[in-house]
C-alpha angles and dihedrals in degrees: 000000000000092000091063092051103260114167124184122222092218142014091250092055092049091050091050092052096046093046089059094054101040105116136179131195111255129191135186124255091258090067090089090067091047090055091050091051091049093051091047091050095048101028094118096043122105120244099262113110096356095120091052089053091045091051094045098044100036118011097043091045103042109020117091124192111235133177105262096225095047091047090052090052091051097051148315118310117215121189116237090208088065113121093230092053093049093046092049089054091062093050090070118107092242093064102036090098094068117108120242092256094048091047092051092047093051091047091055091048094049093047088056097040097047098052108131095014118117139186113228107216101224142087117296095231095091096026101125 
């Protein structure tokens, strides 16, 4: 909006416009399993290029931008960068085989990579 030269006459008008365009990335509940599969697949790979793969294989495929306020009306938003979410991910049977160091490294990566991504707690039928 600003790039095309939009200027608001008042603060209230500017807030109204920007509230309408404020979006967050939202994923379905099944995204947790997709993350576990990704970690299992690339557990032995060094850090170089992992975020690019994560973004290409998961975020670009499963994350949908949604207006923050409409998403909040549709259901509860939970941050994926939340410590509890990330720790619960590593309690799954698929990831129990990781060593303590690997687990800690993946937790740090995910906390960084999942900033601004949310799960919308609702059915997937009217997700998009």
